[in-house]
N, C-alpha and C positions, 0 to 999 in steps of 0.2 A: 614464416610470416610475422613482422612485426607488430606489435600491440597495435600502431598507429593505422596499418593497414586494414587490423582486423575491426577494430572500431568504425573505420569508413565503410568497410564492405558489409558489416551487420547494420550499420544507421539507414545505409541507403536501401537495403533488404526489404527494412521494416517500413521506410518512408513510400517505397513502391507497393508495397502487398499490404502493407496495415495500416493506412492513412488516415485509418477513425480508430481509435483505442481511448476510452474510455473506463471510467470507473463500474464494476458492475453492482455497487450499493445504490439501491433509490433513496432519494431525498428530494424536496422541494426548496427548504433553506439552507443556507450554512451554519445554524442550531441543529438544525437535524441531520446534516452531515454529518457534525460534529461528534453526535452520539452515535448512528450509524460505525462509523470507524471506529471507536473507543469501545461499542460491542464487538465489532468482529475480529477484535483479537482472541487469536485460538481458536474461534470459529469461523467457518464459513461464510461468506456475501450472503447464500443461499437461503441460508439458516437466519441470518440477519436479517434480510427484507422479508422474511416469513414473519416476524413479531415487530418490525417498527410502523406497518401502515396503523396498527390498532393504537401505539404507544407515540405515534405524531398524533394523532387525532386528540388522545387525550389532554396531548400537553406540547399545544402548537408553537408554544414558546419559552425563553426561560423563563420568564415570570410565574407561570404556572406551575413548571417546574420544583422551581426553586421552594415553592410555597409546601410541596408536596411531601408526605410522608412515606419511609421506605415501604412498610407495609401496603401503599397505595400503587407503589410503583411496581414490585417486584413482580407479581403476579405479570404484568405486560414480559419481563424480563427471565422468568425462571426458565423456559426452555433452551437458551442460554449458557455458553460455558461460562464457567464463576458467574454466576449471577447473584449472590451476594454482592461481592466487590464490583459488578460492574451496573447493580442498583445504586448502594450508595454513590461510585465515582460520579455518577450521572444528575445526582440531585446537586451534590455539593460541587460538581461543574458548572451546574445552571444559578449556585447561589452565589459564587465568586464571578461566576460573569455578569449577574445584575449588579452585586456591588462593588465590582471593582472596573466593570467595562460598561456600562450601563446596558447590557444585554445586548450587546454586538461582539461578536465574535472577531477576534482581533488579527490583524496581518501577520503583526512582528511572531519570528517562531518562538523566541523565549518568551514573551508575554501568553502567547498558547499552551507551552508546557509548562506555566504556572498554573495553569489549570488543573484540578485533580481528574485521574485516569488518561491524562493526556503526555506521553513521553514524546522523545523527537521524530519516532517514526508517522506517528498520529498526526503530530505539528505538520509535518512536510506533507503528508496526504492533504492536508485542510488547506494550508497553505496554499499549495500546488493546484489544488481545483478552484478554489474559490479567488485567492487570488492572482492566480499564475506565475507563483513565485519559480526563479529559475532552480527548485531544489529536486532532489530524487529521494524519496522514502526507500528502506530497503527494509521488506519483510521477507520472509523466509525462501517466499520464491524469487525474488530479487537476487537473494542472496544466492542461491544451487546454481540460478543461471549463467549470472556472471562468473562464477568459478568455473563453471564446465567448460562456458565458450573462450575463458581467458581475457575476460574483461579485465578484473579483480583477483588478487588473492589475499586480500585484504581478511584480517584474522575477527573484525568486527563489523557490524554494519554500518557504525562511522564511517570506518576505514573504509568500505566499499564505497561508501556513498559519496566521500570526497573523490577517490579515485575517478567512479563515473562522470560525477559532474566537470573533475579537471578536463574528462576527455570528449563531453558532448556540449555541444552549443546549447549556449542558455534558452534559445527559443526552441529545443527540442526536448528539453530535460522532462518537462513536463508531460510531454506524450512516452517520451521514452519510459520513464515508470510503470506504466501502464502496459508497454509492449511486452516489458522484461516480465512484468506481473500476468500477462495472459499467457507468454510463451511458457510459463514454468507451471501452469495451471491447468493448459491444456496441451502442451507438446513435451516441454521439456518437463517431464515428471519426477518427484522424488523416486519412487521404486524402480519404474520401467519408463524410461524415456523413449518418446517415439522416434527416434534416432534418423530412421528411412522415410520418414513424411516431413522429417524438419528443413525447410528453406535454405537454413543455418549453418548446415553442416560444414559446409565448404571452409565457413570461418573457423569452426568447432574445435578448439583445442583438447576436448575431453573426445569427439568424436576421432580426432588425426590420431590422437593416442592411443585408442582401442582399435583403429584401423592396424596401427601399426605392431601391435600385439598380437593381433590376428595372422599375420604374414608372417611372423617370427615360428608361430606354430606350424606353420605349411611345410 
């Protein structure tokens, strides 16, 4: 099977079986999405969604968060992984957002990455969801699923993202990001993937390899 055939089959399966795929982070504005994505680094969306309602109520916009102190914000974030760093990041992000962008979350990837706490993955997520940018953010789920399926052998998130974007049409990239995340979160899990339940196994390189290994053992 060629890589082109694999991409074609996998995208078609997702389109038919998962026509709606969205972020599981709860938010009401682009600013709050940006906060949620920053907080979600190395933390579950479920935990972030528990924390953010009170945080968003206390700080409804960049201006209010920009005026807050570390000690005021930390109690909202303390149950999130790396709470000290993330508390500082979201305050500093809000201040730069107010000072440099008039309180508006920018659509440009490089401008997003200029904000404290925002790396390429976070920038791509926000740009994709808010502005429909044709980019694919690569987190651990996307990386794992892409390698197992045989969509990419890239050694870095950037390399994997470039290969995915080169092989997935622009109008499908935003949803493809969510397809791969949800696949990794619920089906192609890290420790014990649910291969027998997976509708993608006919195209999956890792599944084919394991099948051949088992046949050789017989």
